[in-house]
SEKOL-231875 format. One record per residue: residue in three letters; x, y, z of N, C-alpha, C in turn. Coordinates in nm, 4 decimals, decimal comma. Example, Ala and Ser with C-alpha at 12.3 -4.5 7.8 and 13.67 -1.06 7.14 Angstrom:
PT firo      n_x      n_y      n_z     ca_x     ca_y     ca_z      c_x      c_y      c_z
PT  ALA   1,3190  -0,5690   0,7800   1,2300  -0,4500   0,7800   1,3200  -0,3300   0,7800
PT  SER   1,2850  -0,2250   0,7080   1,3670  -0,1060   0,7140   1,2900   0,0030   0,7870
***
This chain:
PT firo      n_x      n_y      n_z     ca_x     ca_y     ca_z      c_x      c_y      c_z
PT  MET   1,8478  -0,6953  -3,7419   1,9140  -0,5812  -3,6812   1,9631  -0,6155  -3,5400
PT  LEU   1,8829  -0,6888  -3,4633   1,9216  -0,7255  -3,3271   2,0502  -0,8091  -3,3271
PT  GLU   2,0638  -0,8950  -3,4283   2,1849  -0,9771  -3,4383   2,3078  -0,8885  -3,4600
PT  ARG   2,2932  -0,7853  -3,5395   2,4048  -0,6936  -3,5640   2,4410  -0,6157  -3,4378
PT  ILE   2,3408  -0,5724  -3,3652   2,3659  -0,5008  -3,2396   2,4383  -0,5933  -3,1413
PT  ASN   2,3967  -0,7199  -3,1360   2,4642  -0,8170  -3,0498   2,6093  -0,8371  -3,0925
PT  ASP   2,6338  -0,8399  -3,2224   2,7717  -0,8530  -3,2709   2,8552  -0,7324  -3,2277
PT  VAL   2,8000  -0,6123  -3,2442   2,8710  -0,4906  -3,2039   2,8943  -0,4919  -3,0532
PT  TYR   2,7938  -0,5339  -2,9778   2,8042  -0,5441  -2,8319   2,9225  -0,6353  -2,7949
PT  THR   2,9332  -0,7477  -2,8620   3,0417  -0,8420  -2,8357   3,1770  -0,7794  -2,8697
PT  PHE   3,1829  -0,7085  -2,9818   3,3070  -0,6396  -3,0180   3,3471  -0,5394  -2,9102
PT  LEU   3,2505  -0,4627  -2,8598   3,2795  -0,3636  -2,7567   3,3296  -0,4306  -2,6287
PT  LEU   3,2676  -0,5410  -2,5914   3,3110  -0,6135  -2,4716   3,4533  -0,6656  -2,4863
PT  LYS   3,4914  -0,6981  -2,6083   3,6265  -0,7481  -2,6339   3,7274  -0,6353  -2,6520
PT  GLY   3,6795  -0,5107  -2,6432   3,7708  -0,3968  -2,6502   3,7969  -0,3445  -2,7904
PT  ALA   3,7141  -0,3800  -2,8855   3,7337  -0,3321  -3,0226   3,7143  -0,1808  -3,0297
PT  SER   3,7914  -0,1176  -3,1144   3,7777   0,0266  -3,1342   3,6630   0,0549  -3,2304
PT  ARG   3,6213   0,1799  -3,2347   3,5159   0,2208  -3,3279   3,5607   0,1914  -3,4706
PT  GLN   3,6866   0,2210  -3,5002   3,7393   0,1992  -3,6348   3,7326   0,0519  -3,6741
PT  GLU   3,7671  -0,0358  -3,5814   3,7599  -0,1802  -3,6089   3,6164  -0,2240  -3,6366
PT  ILE   3,5233  -0,1693  -3,5606   3,3819  -0,2039  -3,5803   3,3333  -0,1479  -3,7136
PT  LEU   3,3759  -0,0272  -3,7484   3,3380   0,0319  -3,8770   3,3889  -0,0530  -3,9932
PT  GLU   3,5126  -0,0978  -3,9841   3,5700  -0,1812  -4,0899   3,4943  -0,3133  -4,1023
PT  TYR   3,4676  -0,3756  -3,9880   3,3958  -0,5021  -3,9888   3,2564  -0,4859  -4,0483
PT  SER   3,1847  -0,3855  -4,0036   3,0468  -0,3671  -4,0505   3,0425  -0,3310  -4,1986
PT  GLY   3,1387  -0,2535  -4,2439   3,1431  -0,2196  -4,3866   3,1715  -0,3412  -4,4722
PT  GLN   3,2654  -0,4251  -4,4293   3,3026  -0,5436  -4,5065   3,1973  -0,6544  -4,4973
PT  THR   3,1437  -0,6733  -4,3767   3,0527  -0,7858  -4,3542   2,9086  -0,7537  -4,3935
PT  TRP   2,8625  -0,6361  -4,3560   2,7220  -0,6017  -4,3796   2,7030  -0,5008  -4,4922
PT  GLY   2,8123  -0,4394  -4,5363   2,8035  -0,3413  -4,6440   2,7249  -0,2169  -4,6062
PT  ILE   2,7428  -0,1703  -4,4829   2,6671  -0,0523  -4,4374   2,7604   0,0663  -4,4142
PT  GLN   2,7014   0,1836  -4,4081   2,7746   0,3089  -4,3911   2,8071   0,3336  -4,2437
PT  ARG   2,8927   0,4339  -4,2213   2,9333   0,4709  -4,0856   2,8148   0,5099  -3,9983
PT  SER   2,7227   0,5853  -4,0539   2,6105   0,6343  -3,9720   2,5276   0,5186  -3,9165
PT  GLN   2,5052   0,4150  -3,9987   2,4297   0,2995  -3,9505   2,5094   0,2232  -3,8452
PT  THR   2,6400   0,2116  -3,8678   2,7260   0,1446  -3,7690   2,7255   0,2214  -3,6377
PT  ASP   2,7319   0,3548  -3,6455   2,7272   0,4366  -3,5239   2,5953   0,4167  -3,4496
PT  THR   2,4876   0,3962  -3,5235   2,3583   0,3670  -3,4601   2,3661   0,2342  -3,3855
PT  TYR   2,4267   0,1338  -3,4469   2,4429   0,0043  -3,3806   2,5307   0,0170  -3,2566
PT  ILE   2,6375   0,0945  -3,2681   2,7267   0,1150  -3,1538   2,6510   0,1833  -3,0396
PT  ALA   2,5725   0,2862  -3,0723   2,4950   0,3574  -2,9698   2,3953   0,2636  -2,9020
PT  ARG   2,3297   0,1808  -2,9806   2,2330   0,0861  -2,9220   2,3022  -0,0199  -2,8370
PT  ALA   2,4201  -0,0616  -2,8794   2,4957  -0,1593  -2,8004   2,5373  -0,0989  -2,6664
PT  TYR   2,5811   0,0275  -2,6682   2,6160   0,0951  -2,5426   2,4934   0,1120  -2,4534
PT  LYS   2,3806   0,1433  -2,5128   2,2570   0,1577  -2,4344   2,2223   0,0245  -2,3671
PT  TYR   2,2339  -0,0833  -2,4419   2,2067  -0,2166  -2,3875   2,3048  -0,2491  -2,2748
PT  PHE   2,4322  -0,2164  -2,2968   2,5342  -0,2392  -2,1953   2,5006  -0,1629  -2,0677
PT  ASN   2,4627  -0,0357  -2,0807   2,4282   0,0462  -1,9643   2,3066  -0,0075  -1,8905
PT  GLU   2,2075  -0,0556  -1,9637   2,0885  -0,1128  -1,8999   2,1251  -0,2389  -1,8210
PT  ARG   2,2048  -0,3255  -1,8821   2,2454  -0,4503  -1,8140   2,3308  -0,4202  -1,6918
PT  THR   2,4175  -0,3226  -1,7047   2,5039  -0,2848  -1,5930   2,4209  -0,2318  -1,4768
PT  GLN   2,3205  -0,1505  -1,5066   2,2363  -0,0947  -1,4011   2,1579  -0,2053  -1,3313
PT  ILE   2,1061  -0,2998  -1,4081   2,0315  -0,4111  -1,3481   2,1240  -0,4909  -1,2566
PT  LYS   2,2450  -0,5193  -1,3028   2,3405  -0,5952  -1,2219   2,3764  -0,5178  -1,0960
PT  ARG   2,3975  -0,3867  -1,1103   2,4317  -0,3046  -0,9943   2,3184  -0,3075  -0,8919
PT  ASP   2,1974  -0,2921  -0,9383   2,0823  -0,2947  -0,8468   2,0716  -0,4293  -0,7756
PT  THR   2,0944  -0,5372  -0,8488   2,0894  -0,6715  -0,7902   2,1973  -0,6877  -0,6842
PT  GLU   2,3194  -0,6480  -0,7180   2,4307  -0,6598  -0,6235   2,4080  -0,5735  -0,4999
PT  LEU   2,3558  -0,4552  -0,5196   2,3258  -0,3656  -0,4083   2,2214  -0,4290  -0,3154
PT  GLY   2,1165  -0,4841  -0,3744   2,0131  -0,5497  -0,2950   2,0657  -0,6689  -0,2178
PT  GLN   2,1491  -0,7491  -0,2835   2,2068  -0,8651  -0,2155   2,2973  -0,8228  -0,1006
PT  ALA   2,3774  -0,7220  -0,1229   2,4683  -0,6757  -0,0170   2,3885  -0,6269   0,1034
PT  LEU   2,2840  -0,5502   0,0790   2,2010  -0,5003   0,1893   2,1361  -0,6153   0,2651
PT  GLU   2,0816  -0,7111   0,1919   2,0166  -0,8257   0,2567   2,1160  -0,9050   0,3418
PT  ARG   2,2355  -0,9222   0,2908   2,3368  -0,9971   0,3659   2,3734  -0,9262   0,4955
PT  TYR   2,3952  -0,7952   0,4876   2,4300  -0,7204   0,6089   2,3137  -0,7172   0,7077
PT  GLU   2,1906  -0,7088   0,6566   2,0748  -0,7105   0,7467   2,0617  -0,8466   0,8146
PT  MET   2,0875  -0,9535   0,7390   2,0819  -1,0871   0,7974   2,1925  -1,1036   0,9025
PT  LEU   2,3114  -1,0549   0,8721   2,4219  -1,0603   0,9672   2,3872  -0,9829   1,0940
PT  PHE   2,3276  -0,8649   1,0778   2,2858  -0,7840   1,1923   2,1878  -0,8626   1,2793
PT  GLN   2,0870  -0,9224   1,2171   1,9848  -0,9966   1,2916   2,0449  -1,1142   1,3690
PT  LYS   2,1328  -1,1892   1,3023   2,1945  -1,3040   1,3695   2,2840  -1,2586   1,4848
PT  ALA   2,3593  -1,1530   1,4630   2,4481  -1,1015   1,5685   2,3653  -1,0489   1,6859
PT  PHE   2,2529  -0,9847   1,6578   2,1684  -0,9302   1,7637   2,1111  -1,0419   1,8507
PT  LYS   2,0733  -1,1528   1,7860   2,0158  -1,2652   1,8608   2,1142  -1,3229   1,9618
PT  VAL   2,2428  -1,3188   1,9297   2,3429  -1,3737   2,0224   2,4120  -1,2617   2,1005
PT  GLN   2,3557  -1,1443   2,0945   2,4037  -1,0262   2,1673   2,5484  -0,9889   2,1321
PT  ASP   2,5823  -1,0067   2,0049   2,7136  -0,9668   1,9551   2,6986  -0,8249   1,8986
PT  TYR   2,6989  -0,7287   1,9876   2,6677  -0,5911   1,9495   2,7787  -0,5250   1,8678
PT  LYS   2,9009  -0,5718   1,8853   3,0105  -0,5188   1,8040   2,9851  -0,5497   1,6551
PT  THR   2,9454  -0,6731   1,6269   2,9132  -0,7111   1,4888   2,7897  -0,6364   1,4398
PT  CYS   2,6941  -0,6136   1,5283   2,5756  -0,5351   1,4915   2,6152  -0,3959   1,4444
PT  ILE   2,7035  -0,3320   1,5203   2,7487  -0,1971   1,4841   2,8226  -0,2006   1,3507
PT  GLN   2,9080  -0,3004   1,3307   2,9814  -0,3106   1,2050   2,8869  -0,3318   1,0866
PT  ALA   2,7888  -0,4190   1,1037   2,6923  -0,4442   0,9968   2,6111  -0,3182   0,9669
PT  GLN   2,5670  -0,2494   1,0721   2,4875  -0,1279   1,0526   2,5710  -0,0192   0,9850
PT  THR   2,6973  -0,0115   1,0205   2,7870   0,0865   0,9579   2,7971   0,0604   0,8080
PT  ARG   2,8082  -0,0666   0,7698   2,8152  -0,1006   0,6270   2,6831  -0,0694   0,5570
PT  ILE   2,5716  -0,0992   0,6224   2,4403  -0,0669   0,5645   2,4302   0,0837   0,5420
PT  ASP   2,4701   0,1597   0,6427   2,4653   0,3060   0,6323   2,5505   0,3557   0,5160
PT  LYS   2,6675   0,2968   0,5000   2,7572   0,3389   0,3925   2,6959   0,3072   0,2556
PT  ILE   2,6437   0,1867   0,2396   2,5812   0,1464   0,1133   2,4643   0,2388   0,0788
PT  MET   2,3871   0,2747   0,1797   2,2684   0,3584   0,1581   2,3008   0,5077   0,1501
PT  GLY   2,4269   0,5424   0,1709   2,4655   0,6833   0,1640   2,4284   0,7607   0,2884
PT  LEU   2,4109   0,6919   0,3995   2,3715   0,7567   0,5247   2,4902   0,7901   0,6137
PT  GLU   2,6072   0,7447   0,5728   2,7264   0,7659   0,6533   2,7696   0,9123   0,6443
PT  ILE   2,8018   0,9676   0,7586   2,8479   1,1060   0,7649   2,9999   1,1037   0,7712
PT  GLU   3,0589   1,1682   0,6741   3,2050   1,1737   0,6720   3,2490   1,2919   0,7559
PT  ARG   3,3289   1,2627   0,8544   3,3773   1,3685   0,9428   3,5221   1,3972   0,9092
PT  LYS   3,5566   1,5251   0,9109   3,6937   1,5658   0,8858   3,7392   1,6559   0,9988
PT  GLU   3,8607   1,6347   1,0389   3,9169   1,7167   1,1448   4,0236   1,8056   1,0829
PT  PHE   4,0167   1,9322   1,1156   4,1126   2,0270   1,0630   4,2047   2,0723   1,1752
PT  THR   4,3308   2,0845   1,1432   4,4280   2,1319   1,2413   4,5138   2,2403   1,1787
PT  GLY   4,5836   2,3096   1,2652   4,6743   2,4141   1,2189   4,8094   2,3568   1,1814
PT  LYS   4,9060   2,4434   1,1721   5,0401   2,4061   1,1319   5,0975   2,3012   1,2272
PT  GLY   5,1542   2,1951   1,1703   5,2162   2,0895   1,2504   5,1171   2,0101   1,3332
PT  GLY   4,9899   2,0142   1,2985   4,8884   1,9399   1,3726   4,8368   2,0125   1,4956
PT  GLY   4,8828   2,1354   1,5150   4,8413   2,2130   1,6315   4,7071   2,2812   1,6108
PT  ALA   4,6788   2,3709   1,7014   4,5526   2,4446   1,6977   4,5497   2,5392   1,5776
PT  ILE   4,4306   2,5678   1,5318   4,4134   2,6642   1,4240   4,4158   2,8035   1,4862
PT  VAL   4,5036   2,8861   1,4364   4,5180   3,0216   1,4884   4,4422   3,1160   1,3954
PT  TYR   4,3580   3,1971   1,4548   4,2856   3,2943   1,3738   4,2856   3,4283   1,4448
PT  LYS   4,2654   3,5306   1,3699   4,2691   3,6651   1,4231   4,1406   3,7369   1,3842
PT  LEU   4,0722   3,7876   1,4831   3,9505   3,8648   1,4566   3,9875   4,0117   1,4443
PT  GLU   3,9349   4,0740   1,3441   3,9547   4,2175   1,3275   3,8179   4,2823   1,3187
PT  TYR   3,8030   4,3883   1,3927   3,6769   4,4609   1,3932   3,6937   4,5913   1,3169
PT  PRO   3,5910   4,6332   1,2468   3,6030   4,7603   1,1748   3,6173   4,8758   1,2722
PT  THR   3,6940   4,9711   1,2331   3,7132   5,0892   1,3180   3,6277   5,2023   1,2649
PT  ASP   3,5848   5,2886   1,3548   3,5048   5,4047   1,3173   3,5995   5,5183   1,2828
PT  GLU   3,6124   5,5502   1,1607   3,7000   5,6596   1,1200   3,6223   5,7652   1,0513
***
């Protein structure tokens, strides 16, 4: 079964459609659609697990590189590079605060009007 899942996984990586995989599995393995769909689901699950592991690895490497860059820049008192490295670390970690500036018509001031309730 694992060999079949690997075959389906390879087909998916090559961009095969569900229909192409169904035809292949029916002709080669003599199985029904439901079993093929199970193989497809397991192949996608495997793909998602591998992707998450790779993402975590890449994220860790990126953080380590920026931290190392920060440390080296700090030792030589290159504070501009320190700020740049820290900014990237903050962004990767989701600590960056996105600021937006709002303006009125034509980039001017925002005009607003206060109205107070009247006693009637």
